Backbone as CSV, one residue per row, in Angstrom:
resi,resn,N_x,N_y,N_z,CA_x,CA_y,CA_z,C_x,C_y,C_z
1,MET,134.922,58.060,71.418,135.435,58.667,69.905,136.089,60.187,70.210
2,PRO,137.344,60.009,69.407,138.493,60.984,69.079,137.392,62.199,68.561
3,SER,138.114,63.405,68.701,137.684,64.460,68.254,137.279,64.356,66.091
4,PRO,136.350,65.259,65.826,136.300,64.288,64.487,137.635,65.452,64.321
5,ALA,137.830,66.791,64.582,138.298,67.274,64.231,139.981,67.290,64.081
6,SER,140.832,66.341,64.240,141.656,65.822,64.449,142.794,66.254,63.876
7,ALA,144.328,66.724,64.055,145.054,66.649,64.087,146.249,65.500,62.649
8,THR,145.829,64.509,63.253,146.563,63.006,62.455,145.830,63.317,61.298
9,ASN,144.810,64.162,60.603,144.362,63.948,59.341,145.355,64.387,58.451
10,ASN,145.820,63.441,57.123,146.654,63.882,56.567,146.280,64.810,55.280
11,CYS,145.406,63.977,54.729,144.557,64.138,53.653,143.069,64.237,54.302
12,ILE,142.356,65.318,53.958,141.190,65.413,53.848,139.934,66.030,52.764
13,LEU,139.011,65.205,53.160,137.481,65.072,51.786,136.577,66.390,52.739
14,ILE,136.240,67.210,52.091,135.229,67.606,52.205,134.217,67.436,51.530
15,ARG,132.722,66.492,51.829,131.826,66.924,51.210,130.534,67.550,51.208
16,ALA,131.083,68.715,50.481,130.316,69.778,50.388,128.776,69.685,50.118
17,THR,127.630,70.486,50.400,126.162,70.594,50.738,126.094,70.905,48.806
18,ASN,125.008,70.778,48.617,124.235,70.943,46.810,123.851,72.036,46.539
19,TRP,123.877,73.104,47.847,122.718,73.889,47.596,123.983,75.467,47.944
20,ILE,123.068,76.457,47.374,124.030,77.440,47.887,123.776,77.933,49.223
21,GLY,122.405,78.110,50.105,122.269,78.916,51.459,122.967,77.495,52.469
22,ASP,122.571,75.877,51.301,123.628,75.255,52.733,124.759,75.535,52.670
23,SER,125.399,75.773,51.580,127.003,76.066,51.266,127.360,77.290,52.417
24,VAL,126.869,77.979,51.660,126.845,79.440,53.436,126.913,79.069,54.579
25,MET,126.263,78.353,54.788,126.082,77.924,56.227,126.766,76.612,56.730
26,MET,127.709,76.454,55.625,128.636,75.121,56.770,129.836,76.374,56.289
27,MET,130.398,77.138,55.755,131.670,77.616,55.699,132.401,78.144,57.280
28,PRO,131.607,78.780,58.419,131.795,78.582,59.373,133.101,77.106,59.483
29,ALA,131.803,75.782,59.543,132.566,74.814,59.512,133.755,74.878,59.278
30,VAL,133.958,74.721,57.889,135.283,74.716,57.309,136.384,75.199,57.388
31,THR,136.183,76.637,58.170,137.038,77.971,58.747,137.657,76.612,60.227
32,ARG,136.509,76.012,60.845,137.342,75.817,62.492,137.898,74.372,61.934
33,LEU,137.429,73.572,60.781,138.431,72.867,60.702,139.890,72.601,59.676
34,ARG,139.842,74.016,59.397,141.326,74.346,58.933,141.759,74.615,60.013
35,GLU,141.483,75.433,61.085,141.983,75.950,62.235,142.617,74.474,63.002
36,ALA,141.868,73.556,62.712,141.892,72.602,63.810,142.953,71.578,63.063
37,ASN,143.098,71.924,61.494,144.492,71.032,60.797,145.017,71.812,59.908
38,PRO,146.062,72.853,60.751,146.559,73.799,59.928,147.420,73.116,58.326
39,GLN,148.377,72.076,58.853,149.050,71.085,57.921,148.698,70.015,56.764
40,ALA,147.415,70.225,56.930,146.030,68.930,56.277,146.421,69.576,55.257
41,HIS,146.520,68.421,53.986,145.952,68.880,52.253,144.496,68.841,52.444
42,ILE,143.425,69.827,52.459,142.389,70.116,52.562,141.683,69.764,50.779
43,VAL,140.645,68.792,50.711,140.287,69.514,49.151,138.044,68.923,49.392
44,LEU,137.660,70.286,48.941,136.267,69.953,48.622,135.546,69.403,47.564
45,LEU,134.809,68.452,47.856,134.510,68.461,46.292,132.843,68.635,46.271
46,CYS,131.984,69.535,45.403,130.654,70.108,45.333,130.322,70.398,44.069
47,PRO,129.152,70.254,43.810,128.586,69.893,42.337,129.495,71.652,42.065
48,ALA,129.402,71.234,39.985,130.260,72.395,39.104,129.707,73.474,39.764
49,ARG,128.342,73.466,39.863,127.912,74.860,39.700,128.134,75.346,41.291
50,LEU,128.336,75.136,41.889,129.174,75.754,43.605,130.355,76.220,43.570
51,ARG,130.995,76.058,41.984,132.611,75.248,42.773,133.148,77.493,43.292
52,ASP,132.143,78.265,42.052,132.659,79.264,42.631,132.724,80.387,43.470
53,LEU,131.598,79.604,44.394,131.807,79.519,46.141,133.097,79.399,46.844
54,TRP,133.573,78.370,46.360,134.823,77.629,47.088,135.915,78.392,46.453
55,ARG,136.033,78.584,45.392,137.184,78.459,44.020,138.582,79.700,45.068
56,TYR,137.982,80.593,45.640,139.125,80.936,46.555,139.336,81.237,47.849
57,ASN,138.818,80.110,48.497,138.852,80.141,49.807,140.250,79.678,50.609
58,PRO,140.933,81.038,51.285,141.935,80.285,51.544,142.021,78.692,52.646
59,HIS,140.581,78.795,53.262,141.114,77.546,54.710,141.355,75.980,53.169
60,ILE,141.197,75.847,52.127,140.547,75.090,51.355,142.193,74.925,50.797
61,ASP,142.662,73.829,50.381,143.806,74.147,48.718,143.496,73.427,47.279
62,GLU,141.959,72.441,47.571,141.550,72.642,46.533,140.518,72.243,45.938
63,VAL,139.856,72.326,44.927,138.133,72.553,45.020,138.022,71.301,43.209
64,ILE,137.226,70.605,43.657,136.923,68.902,42.852,135.381,69.069,42.569
65,THR,135.420,68.489,41.658,133.669,68.107,41.051,133.586,66.806,41.356
66,GLU,134.314,65.832,40.760,134.419,64.648,41.078,135.587,64.050,42.163
67,LEU,135.127,62.861,42.868,135.855,62.171,43.820,136.623,61.538,42.864
68,THR,137.892,62.416,42.968,139.093,61.192,42.501,140.332,61.677,43.527
69,GLY,141.243,60.934,43.866,142.452,60.698,44.585,142.451,60.055,46.150
70,ARG,142.812,59.928,46.567,143.072,59.361,47.644,143.091,60.304,49.109
71,PHE,142.328,59.644,50.291,142.266,60.583,51.230,142.104,59.625,52.945
72,ASP,142.567,60.299,53.585,142.597,59.753,54.728,141.215,59.702,55.641
73,THR,140.523,61.089,55.803,139.245,61.088,55.997,138.461,61.876,55.377
74,ALA,136.981,61.177,55.345,135.937,62.135,54.716,134.762,62.932,56.132
75,TYR,134.408,64.352,55.812,133.483,65.001,56.317,132.848,65.167,55.488
76,ILE,131.131,64.196,55.760,130.455,64.347,54.420,129.066,64.927,55.617
77,PHE,129.353,66.291,54.393,128.184,67.222,55.344,126.805,67.204,55.013
78,PRO,126.369,66.876,53.163,125.168,66.102,53.131,124.110,65.025,54.071
79,ASN,123.509,65.282,53.913,122.228,63.845,54.724,121.975,62.704,53.810
80,SER,122.594,62.597,52.189,122.073,62.086,51.469,122.960,60.386,51.804
81,PHE,122.194,59.419,50.921,122.789,57.755,52.033,123.944,58.407,50.259
82,ARG,123.729,58.528,49.440,124.195,58.782,48.349,126.173,59.353,48.496
83,SER,126.367,60.506,49.498,127.149,61.284,49.373,127.834,60.496,50.663
84,ALA,127.029,59.369,52.039,128.030,58.488,52.495,128.957,57.421,51.473
85,TRP,127.372,56.335,50.734,128.157,55.430,49.996,129.177,55.854,48.627
86,GLU,129.313,57.024,48.366,130.140,57.408,47.485,131.755,57.620,48.383
87,THR,131.984,57.885,49.430,133.159,58.269,50.018,133.427,56.734,50.170
88,TRP,132.613,56.102,51.276,132.810,54.124,51.602,133.044,53.748,49.894
89,ARG,132.422,53.975,48.637,133.258,53.240,47.247,134.847,53.604,47.123
90,ALA,134.856,54.968,47.884,136.212,55.414,47.202,137.253,54.906,48.582
91,HIS,136.743,54.246,49.124,137.741,53.487,50.047,138.577,54.448,51.398
92,ILE,137.792,55.756,51.543,138.531,56.508,52.766,138.452,55.798,54.121
93,PRO,139.394,55.776,54.734,139.374,55.032,56.202,137.905,55.679,57.107
94,ARG,137.910,57.061,57.339,137.588,57.586,57.893,136.072,57.956,57.533
95,ARG,135.054,57.216,57.397,134.159,59.152,56.698,132.993,59.038,58.016
96,ILE,132.649,60.440,58.254,132.236,61.224,58.893,130.649,61.828,59.179
97,GLY,129.617,61.445,59.913,128.849,62.374,59.201,127.615,61.934,60.078
98,TYR,126.635,62.577,60.124,125.050,62.056,60.837,124.299,61.191,60.114
99,PRO,123.829,60.057,61.107,123.209,58.706,60.792,121.692,59.189,60.122
100,GLY,121.085,58.317,59.189,120.146,58.689,59.143,120.000,58.159,57.620
101,HIS,118.577,57.961,56.786,118.699,57.945,55.322,119.713,56.633,54.859
102,TRP,119.320,55.166,55.949,119.965,54.027,55.602,121.335,53.992,55.493
103,ARG,122.496,55.129,56.230,123.756,55.027,55.890,124.545,54.987,57.046
104,ARG,123.885,54.347,58.123,124.624,54.356,59.402,125.760,53.148,59.028
105,ARG,125.976,51.723,58.694,126.694,51.182,58.313,127.693,51.741,56.919
106,LEU,127.401,52.937,56.268,128.556,53.664,55.453,129.486,54.460,56.771
107,LEU,128.954,54.728,57.617,130.161,55.686,57.938,131.026,55.038,59.198
108,SER,132.508,55.420,59.502,133.409,54.602,60.342,133.073,55.732,61.692
109,ASP,132.453,57.212,61.425,132.432,58.068,62.927,130.845,58.660,62.667
110,ILE,130.253,58.075,63.502,128.477,58.579,63.612,128.339,59.591,64.901
111,ILE,128.069,60.882,64.223,128.029,62.132,65.074,126.725,62.102,65.499
112,PRO,126.400,61.919,66.895,124.630,61.995,67.293,124.338,62.964,66.426
113,ASP,123.017,62.619,66.449,121.882,63.426,65.651,120.856,63.821,67.253
114,ASN,120.818,64.698,67.571,119.565,64.790,68.691,118.247,65.508,68.303
115,GLU,118.324,65.960,66.992,117.343,66.816,66.233,116.066,66.168,65.205
116,THR,115.117,66.170,65.414,114.141,65.027,65.249,113.075,65.999,64.507
117,ILE,112.478,65.708,63.339,111.497,66.141,63.035,110.199,65.635,62.880
118,HIS,109.312,65.966,62.850,107.486,65.086,63.298,106.738,66.414,62.143
119,TYR,105.562,65.395,62.078,104.379,66.605,61.093,103.540,66.191,62.146
120,GLU,103.005,67.490,62.456,101.553,67.994,63.251,100.571,67.972,62.121
121,SER,98.782,67.051,62.514,98.128,68.152,61.517,97.620,69.239,62.761
122,ILE,97.203,70.291,61.518,96.705,71.114,61.839,95.018,71.714,60.666
123,THR,94.416,72.453,61.809,93.392,72.959,61.029,93.276,74.247,61.189
124,ILE,93.297,75.554,60.257,92.932,76.671,60.067,91.960,77.555,58.949
125,ALA,91.394,77.619,59.464,90.113,78.743,58.775,89.798,77.684,58.088
126,GLY,89.528,76.916,58.916,88.614,75.849,57.858,89.793,74.857,56.954
127,THR,90.269,74.426,57.022,91.609,74.026,55.830,92.665,73.345,56.876
128,ALA,92.602,71.853,56.558,93.518,71.070,57.465,94.831,70.495,56.681
129,PHE,95.725,70.770,56.912,96.851,70.044,56.414,97.651,69.551,57.507
130,ARG,98.959,69.197,56.947,99.887,68.604,58.152,101.323,69.758,57.242
131,ARG,102.010,70.268,58.679,102.897,70.835,58.888,104.025,70.245,59.637
132,LYS,105.327,70.597,58.881,106.694,69.707,59.558,107.168,70.547,61.305
133,VAL,107.617,70.191,61.896,107.686,70.452,63.431,109.197,70.002,63.866
134,PHE,109.831,70.854,64.280,111.647,70.322,64.374,111.586,70.979,65.964
135,ASN,112.491,69.524,66.541,112.170,69.275,67.726,113.355,70.618,68.122
136,SER,114.194,71.386,68.154,115.433,71.988,68.203,115.213,73.164,67.601
137,GLN,115.559,74.537,67.839,115.268,75.705,66.948,117.099,76.162,66.992
138,ARG,117.644,75.524,66.801,119.379,75.137,66.416,119.813,75.845,65.607
139,HIS,120.441,76.879,65.314,120.272,77.207,63.331,121.741,75.898,62.793
140,GLN,120.944,76.180,61.417,121.940,74.962,60.905,123.399,74.907,61.369
141,VAL,124.073,76.451,61.448,124.868,76.557,61.505,125.754,75.846,62.120
142,HIS,124.885,75.284,63.190,125.654,74.904,63.990,125.392,73.317,64.315
143,ARG,124.351,72.908,63.843,124.862,70.974,62.999,125.860,71.177,62.746
144,HIS,126.017,71.838,61.283,127.479,71.376,60.975,128.841,71.794,61.661
145,LEU,128.691,72.628,62.169,130.298,72.946,63.279,130.086,71.798,64.138
146,ALA,129.054,71.471,64.279,129.197,69.476,65.165,130.063,68.714,64.791
147,LEU,129.779,68.672,63.397,129.939,67.642,62.701,132.121,67.478,62.951
148,VAL,132.043,68.728,62.621,133.865,68.992,62.750,134.042,69.291,64.202
149,GLY,133.279,68.863,65.209,133.689,68.814,66.361,133.855,70.093,67.254
150,SER,133.272,71.226,66.652,133.664,72.823,66.899,132.169,72.831,67.505
151,SER,132.196,74.475,68.703,131.246,74.613,68.716,131.121,76.345,68.771
152,GLN,132.141,76.936,67.931,132.637,78.324,67.672,131.980,78.616,66.324
153,PRO,130.633,79.822,66.127,130.740,80.137,65.257,131.484,80.954,64.764
154,THR,131.421,81.312,62.971,132.438,82.561,62.795,131.453,82.781,61.843
155,PRO,132.266,84.229,61.150,130.938,84.342,60.423,131.368,83.762,58.783
156,PRO,130.497,83.495,57.699,130.690,82.948,57.022,131.246,83.889,56.175
157,ARG,132.379,83.634,55.039,132.489,84.359,54.371,132.947,84.311,52.784
158,ILE,133.105,84.609,52.184,133.094,84.532,50.470,134.352,85.438,49.592
159,TRP,135.554,84.718,48.792,136.368,85.321,48.522,135.763,85.111,46.997
160,LEU,136.101,86.483,45.748,135.453,86.394,44.897,136.020,86.626,43.725
161,GLY,137.720,86.479,43.786,139.335,86.591,43.215,139.325,87.703,42.462
162,PRO,140.211,87.672,41.475,140.670,88.389,40.851,139.883,89.154,39.970
163,ASP,138.752,88.372,39.351,138.553,88.643,38.454,137.125,89.748,38.264
164,GLU,136.825,89.851,39.959,135.683,90.658,40.780,135.721,92.405,39.682
165,ALA,136.602,93.050,40.094,136.375,94.352,39.190,135.801,94.201,38.151
166,ALA,136.473,93.679,36.878,136.266,93.397,35.925,134.569,92.536,35.694
167,ILE,134.386,92.040,36.244,132.553,91.606,35.980,131.872,92.794,36.526
168,ARG,132.321,93.224,37.419,131.447,94.689,38.346,131.347,95.830,37.423
169,ALA,132.343,95.996,36.465,132.575,96.601,35.420,131.570,96.513,34.150
170,LYS,131.380,95.222,33.581,131.133,94.694,32.570,129.053,94.840,32.740
171,LEU,128.823,94.407,34.087,127.664,94.839,34.064,127.052,95.526,34.683
172,LEU,127.891,96.595,35.573,127.202,97.461,36.628,127.604,99.356,35.683
173,GLY,128.577,98.784,35.303,129.515,100.425,33.898,129.272,100.967,35.255
174,ASP,129.562,102.393,35.034,130.101,103.100,36.292,128.798,104.297,36.437
175,ASP,127.699,103.803,36.634,126.902,104.214,37.019,126.912,104.705,39.025
176,PRO,126.897,106.137,39.515,127.286,106.236,40.767,126.160,106.203,41.731
177,ARG,124.782,105.630,41.564,123.678,106.112,41.989,124.046,104.461,43.375
178,PRO,124.223,104.595,44.230,123.682,103.305,45.275,123.064,101.792,44.507
179,ILE,123.031,100.914,44.971,122.566,100.375,44.241,121.069,99.294,45.189
180,LEU,120.018,99.376,44.648,118.789,98.523,45.603,118.763,97.240,44.832
181,ALA,119.239,96.038,45.542,119.189,94.859,44.674,117.612,94.128,45.223
182,LEU,117.253,93.862,44.135,115.905,92.937,44.712,115.630,91.642,44.105
183,ASN,115.702,90.258,44.939,115.583,89.518,44.263,114.042,88.619,44.753
184,PRO,113.051,88.587,44.130,111.810,88.515,44.061,111.891,87.011,44.266
185,GLY,112.504,86.073,43.722,112.064,84.958,44.001,112.425,83.950,44.793
186,ALA,112.567,82.561,44.173,112.846,81.627,46.027,112.482,79.934,45.067
187,GLU,113.598,79.532,44.535,113.567,78.455,44.197,112.569,77.126,44.988
188,PHE,112.449,77.027,46.333,112.085,75.969,47.222,110.389,75.660,46.633
189,GLY,110.182,76.934,46.619,108.539,77.257,46.194,107.919,78.862,46.496
190,PRO,106.659,78.681,46.056,106.086,79.639,46.153,105.825,80.021,47.665
191,ALA,105.487,79.465,48.451,104.976,79.692,50.033,106.320,80.466,50.717
192,LYS,107.517,80.707,49.702,108.487,81.669,50.011,108.636,82.692,49.781
193,ARG,107.912,82.925,48.641,108.090,84.387,47.621,107.015,85.698,48.424
194,TRP,107.089,86.579,48.788,106.327,87.980,49.008,106.007,87.973,47.952
195,PRO,104.976,88.477,47.990,104.362,88.832,46.231,105.160,89.596,45.351
196,ALA,105.523,89.049,44.429,106.258,89.875,43.551,106.033,91.148,43.179
197,GLU,104.764,91.803,43.071,104.608,93.253,42.960,105.001,94.059,44.240
198,ARG,104.374,93.510,45.391,105.201,94.443,46.749,106.851,94.945,46.441
199,PHE,107.517,93.750,46.181,108.878,93.908,45.258,109.388,95.502,44.501
200,ALA,108.393,95.230,43.509,108.357,96.706,42.746,108.110,97.626,43.848
201,GLU,106.959,97.549,43.978,106.437,99.185,45.356,107.251,99.490,45.961
202,VAL,108.126,98.323,46.679,109.139,99.355,47.383,110.555,99.513,46.905
203,ALA,110.259,98.828,45.522,111.424,99.588,44.865,111.237,101.078,44.381
204,THR,109.901,101.535,44.185,109.592,102.518,43.642,109.707,103.929,44.545
205,ARG,109.903,103.359,45.828,110.180,104.502,47.214,111.923,104.586,47.304
206,ALA,112.698,103.702,46.442,113.656,104.583,46.576,114.231,105.250,46.173
207,ALA,114.237,106.128,45.892,114.301,107.520,44.942,116.234,107.515,45.136
208,ASN,117.149,108.172,44.038,117.893,107.852,43.812,119.103,106.718,43.962
209,CYS,117.972,105.439,43.836,118.818,104.421,44.274,118.537,103.747,42.546
210,ARG,120.007,102.688,42.047,119.527,102.128,41.321,119.342,100.649,41.408
211,VAL,118.212,100.500,41.055,117.302,99.130,41.280,117.891,98.020,40.045
212,VAL,118.629,97.249,41.118,118.901,95.725,39.799,118.526,94.577,40.456
213,LEU,117.437,93.697,39.390,116.863,92.990,39.749,117.402,91.703,39.427
214,LEU,117.347,91.003,40.599,118.042,89.762,40.203,118.112,87.790,40.929
215,GLY,118.147,87.318,39.767,116.976,85.746,40.162,117.372,84.622,38.932
216,GLY,116.988,83.795,38.819,117.097,82.896,37.496,115.943,82.751,36.719
217,PRO,116.573,81.626,35.697,115.501,81.938,34.691,113.850,81.471,34.915
218,ARG,113.900,81.245,36.039,112.639,81.259,36.265,111.629,81.906,37.505
219,ASP,112.547,82.280,38.230,111.954,83.821,38.792,111.102,84.948,38.032
220,PRO,110.515,85.220,39.090,109.788,86.328,38.452,110.042,87.721,37.929
221,LEU,109.682,88.143,36.818,109.713,89.603,36.795,109.052,90.528,36.755
222,ILE,109.033,91.656,37.231,108.520,92.706,38.367,108.647,94.301,37.082
223,PRO,107.646,94.850,36.992,107.827,95.965,36.425,108.907,96.875,37.614
224,LEU,109.801,97.863,36.455,111.054,98.742,37.330,110.854,100.000,37.564
225,PRO,111.622,100.488,38.082,111.632,102.097,37.622,112.746,102.386,36.636
226,GLU,112.712,103.957,36.001,113.586,103.741,34.868,114.705,104.106,35.135
227,ARG,115.628,103.212,34.170,117.488,104.024,34.429,116.915,102.386,35.630
228,SER,116.337,101.135,35.816,116.899,99.940,36.741,117.483,99.011,35.615
229,LEU,117.659,97.752,35.716,118.551,97.222,35.821,118.335,95.463,35.345
230,ASN,117.327,95.199,34.601,117.191,93.865,35.163,117.978,92.064,34.894
231,LEU,118.748,91.929,35.496,120.062,90.852,35.387,118.886,89.301,36.069
232,VAL,118.194,89.169,35.803,117.503,88.031,36.244,117.577,86.675,34.975
233,GLY,118.197,85.874,35.622,118.678,84.894,34.179,119.861,84.759,33.624
234,LYS,120.762,86.323,33.774,121.541,86.523,33.366,122.961,86.602,33.812
235,THR,123.068,86.555,35.286,124.708,86.082,35.832,125.016,85.210,36.374
236,SER,126.387,84.742,35.917,126.760,83.373,36.836,126.654,83.107,38.237
237,LEU,127.181,81.709,38.674,127.221,82.813,40.107,128.395,83.536,40.805
238,LEU,129.199,83.397,40.439,130.270,84.645,40.567,129.842,85.700,40.104
239,ALA,129.384,86.478,39.060,128.084,87.302,38.776,127.659,87.669,39.501
240,LEU,126.625,86.856,39.883,125.952,87.465,40.760,126.414,87.661,42.330
241,CYS,127.352,87.029,42.892,127.886,87.181,44.150,129.225,88.933,43.923
242,VAL,129.339,89.279,43.049,129.807,90.345,42.701,128.952,91.663,42.871
243,VAL,128.031,91.340,42.108,126.369,92.364,42.200,126.018,92.723,43.873
244,LEU,126.362,91.787,44.004,125.678,91.841,45.565,126.538,92.571,46.830
245,ARG,127.775,92.237,45.887,128.986,92.922,47.018,128.632,94.530,46.490
246,ALA,128.232,94.772,45.373,128.236,96.069,44.667,127.213,96.927,45.779
247,ALA,126.146,96.477,45.805,124.852,96.886,45.913,125.161,97.435,47.822
248,ARG,124.405,98.538,48.167,124.257,99.260,49.334,123.114,98.378,49.880
249,VAL,122.003,97.819,49.532,120.987,96.916,50.247,120.582,96.074,49.603
250,LEU,120.046,94.679,49.943,119.458,93.612,49.130,118.098,93.480,49.818
251,LEU,116.786,93.524,49.120,115.353,92.985,49.481,115.661,91.570,48.947
252,THR,115.482,90.638,49.812,115.580,89.671,49.163,114.317,88.536,49.785
253,ASN,114.188,87.483,49.319,112.981,86.429,50.774,113.602,85.614,51.032
254,ASP,113.731,84.378,51.280,114.800,83.115,52.588,115.077,82.054,51.106
255,THR,115.744,82.410,50.723,116.494,81.586,48.889,117.937,82.347,49.369
256,GLY,118.794,81.466,48.184,120.063,81.567,47.920,120.973,82.981,48.243
257,PRO,120.166,83.560,47.370,121.450,85.320,47.559,121.390,85.571,48.874
258,MET,120.381,85.628,49.567,120.225,85.557,50.993,121.730,85.513,51.815
259,HIS,121.815,84.496,51.721,122.814,83.695,52.188,124.319,84.174,52.059
260,LEU,123.782,84.486,50.110,125.730,85.045,49.944,125.092,86.550,50.424
261,ALA,124.652,87.116,50.307,125.245,88.608,51.064,125.362,88.804,52.805
262,ALA,124.858,88.277,53.098,125.593,87.787,54.130,126.880,87.295,54.381
263,ALA,127.753,86.573,53.642,128.697,86.159,53.185,129.445,86.624,53.450
264,LEU,128.547,87.953,52.406,129.283,89.007,51.531,129.613,90.211,52.197
265,ASP,128.947,90.545,53.620,128.588,91.415,54.645,128.040,92.283,53.742
266,VAL,126.999,91.849,53.083,125.870,92.969,52.734,124.906,93.143,53.417
267,PRO,124.041,94.583,53.779,122.911,94.671,54.861,121.856,94.415,53.733
268,GLN,120.484,93.756,54.406,119.725,93.001,53.875,118.331,93.220,54.497
269,VAL,117.241,92.950,53.769,115.969,92.747,54.078,115.580,91.451,53.909
270,CYS,115.083,91.127,54.676,115.097,89.361,54.203,113.789,89.112,54.923
271,ILE,112.768,88.384,53.947,111.651,88.311,54.665,111.028,86.811,54.206
272,PHE,110.887,86.096,56.147,110.230,84.822,55.926,109.124,84.835,56.282
273,GLY,108.092,83.823,55.761,107.017,82.854,55.756,106.598,81.216,56.185
274,SER,106.523,80.387,55.365,107.180,79.553,55.790,107.939,79.357,56.331
275,THR,109.181,79.593,56.331,110.544,79.152,57.144,110.834,79.969,58.674
276,SER,111.576,78.978,58.792,112.209,79.695,60.298,113.397,80.208,59.880
277,PRO,113.569,81.720,60.985,114.979,82.312,60.853,115.738,81.511,62.050
278,GLU,115.153,81.157,62.762,116.089,80.395,64.119,116.961,79.128,63.779
279,LEU,116.199,79.027,62.589,116.971,77.403,62.118,118.041,78.075,61.026
280,THR,117.349,78.939,60.075,118.201,79.387,58.220,118.684,80.475,57.983
281,GLY,118.483,81.295,59.480,118.363,82.629,58.851,119.612,83.265,58.284
282,PRO,119.934,84.872,58.033,121.366,84.770,57.349,122.056,84.845,58.362
283,LEU,123.831,84.552,58.745,124.349,85.151,59.545,125.089,85.996,59.126
284,SER,124.233,87.522,59.677,125.190,88.475,59.270,123.872,89.550,60.106
285,ASP,125.544,90.531,60.795,124.589,91.116,62.161,124.044,92.783,61.339
286,LYS,124.299,92.477,59.929,123.690,93.366,59.137,122.306,92.996,58.218
287,ALA,121.948,92.104,58.435,120.574,91.810,58.264,118.896,91.949,59.105
288,VAL,117.852,92.524,58.547,117.317,93.072,59.027,115.745,91.523,58.822
289,VAL,115.848,91.021,59.515,114.509,90.246,58.755,112.780,90.322,59.212
290,LEU,112.443,90.198,58.891,110.400,90.808,58.342,109.804,89.736,58.667
291,ARG,108.878,89.243,59.412,108.110,88.067,59.614,106.862,88.269,60.234
292,GLN,105.733,87.617,59.632,104.242,87.570,60.251,103.899,86.551,60.950
293,ARG,104.336,86.547,62.551,103.724,85.930,63.405,102.443,84.974,63.335
294,VAL,102.157,84.240,61.980,100.784,83.565,62.135,100.957,82.497,62.594
295,GLU,99.497,81.918,62.973,99.430,80.603,64.159,99.980,79.767,62.980
296,CYS,100.004,79.259,61.554,100.797,77.757,60.839,102.206,78.595,60.642
297,SER,102.527,79.490,60.915,104.312,79.140,60.230,104.891,79.470,61.565
298,PRO,106.300,78.618,61.260,106.913,78.335,59.882,106.161,76.505,59.477
299,CYS,105.350,76.730,58.610,105.399,75.183,57.702,105.975,74.188,57.308
300,PHE,106.896,75.304,56.407,108.253,74.519,55.495,107.258,74.132,54.498
301,LEU,105.921,74.311,53.912,105.393,73.882,52.579,105.750,74.485,51.728
302,ARG,105.715,73.609,50.618,106.237,74.559,49.529,105.784,75.222,49.225
303,GLU,103.897,75.386,49.088,102.907,75.853,48.954,101.941,75.880,49.618
304,CYS,101.615,77.218,49.958,100.515,77.509,51.219,98.936,77.200,50.822
305,PRO,98.511,75.953,51.393,97.654,75.575,51.226,96.232,76.485,51.454
306,MET,96.197,77.489,52.118,95.173,77.749,52.478,95.228,79.539,52.395
307,ASP,95.887,80.038,52.775,95.532,82.058,52.422,96.153,82.971,52.343
308,PHE,97.883,82.457,52.498,98.566,83.001,52.735,99.124,83.852,53.572
309,ARG,98.159,84.150,54.186,98.793,85.272,55.386,99.951,85.885,55.703
310,CYS,100.723,84.333,55.959,102.015,84.916,56.830,102.870,85.830,56.050
311,MET,102.406,85.876,54.588,103.277,86.848,53.834,102.195,87.677,52.807
312,THR,100.892,87.600,52.909,100.080,88.997,52.414,99.933,90.034,53.537
313,ARG,100.354,89.419,55.134,100.034,90.636,55.530,101.079,91.068,55.899
314,LEU,102.363,91.108,55.630,103.401,91.851,55.515,103.253,92.647,54.902
315,GLY,103.267,94.031,54.959,102.618,95.223,54.124,104.257,95.792,53.823
316,VAL,103.472,96.888,52.362,104.794,97.277,52.182,105.580,98.201,52.515
317,GLU,104.320,99.055,53.391,105.223,100.313,54.175,106.218,99.830,55.111
318,GLU,106.163,98.143,55.986,107.053,98.052,57.102,108.009,97.752,55.745
319,VAL,107.992,97.009,54.605,109.360,96.316,54.385,110.271,97.681,54.088
320,ALA,108.890,98.794,52.813,109.690,99.848,52.537,110.992,100.592,53.618
321,ALA,110.101,101.197,54.573,110.665,101.782,56.052,112.254,101.072,55.794
322,ALA,111.835,99.628,56.031,113.270,98.911,56.497,114.188,98.967,55.328
323,VAL,113.891,98.802,54.706,115.104,99.133,53.476,115.781,100.509,53.187
324,LEU,114.749,101.519,53.962,115.230,102.986,53.319,115.659,103.347,54.630
325,ARG,115.957,102.326,55.897,116.823,102.677,56.670,118.044,102.134,57.088
326,LEU,117.779,101.328,56.470,119.080,100.826,55.545,119.803,101.227,54.747
327,LEU,119.008,101.760,53.222,119.888,102.826,52.480,119.986,103.805,52.973
328,GLN,120.137,104.725,54.068,120.754,105.543,54.909,121.663,105.543,56.034
329,SER,121.357,104.261,56.302,122.694,103.922,57.318,123.475,103.633,56.764
330,SER,123.974,102.908,56.001,125.081,101.524,54.769,126.032,102.495,54.565
């Protein structure tokens, strides 16, 4: 099979992933694809809500939210049947992706997938449940790179465009204090959320900082120190990126803003419990990962079936110390 990232491609479609974190983790693959195809016209297809992540990326010629036009090749990053079927229905001659989800016959170029998942039953503290187990600890970024025929990572990056300064002034004003951003939510489920009240306790120890609370409409609200700023449910994706770029440090769970901060080169303390930093950790040398290595983690469950020990055993003192070290050194 020829290398997927072939210089013979004239018009390339990238079918992007549908979530913030996954989109950031595929950015290195997009960079390598452009390097292998410097003269190609590269179009990225993504959900409308994620368009701001890609709008100013110099490796892409165009961002679309509906599949229109004619293409020579499609790189299909999502694992879904639908994403492969859409490119097949559009009569794109080369359709490159991983097999699975009953879509093998829709692909022209199948990338071998040696990573498997199985489930195992375990009993801890008298509670029996099943957890997901991966046969490989390869980071997701390498899986995306392999799709375009590369094995060389490069840091992800988000370009924010000409409105960054105006958005920052509107949301943050001219307060000169360094910003500690807090992100206590996680859309996947409560198993990924360090207790929200502990975020608040850490915030009280960050003297001389301006605390900014981030999150979506369903994320938790927590008590904040005086002169803090609550932006929960009040930012677009672009505005969220602008606020993160302005932060001195981000304290976050394993969720989308963690990956955004990595792509914006922002120092962060990120907390892992039910998930694995080896598989989906932040792609940044400015990230401090904190976790408790309990016997049931990672389980990859949305809700903890027992006593939530992976999160409750991580104390405020340890997290606050890590945050304060970054605040002092950044």
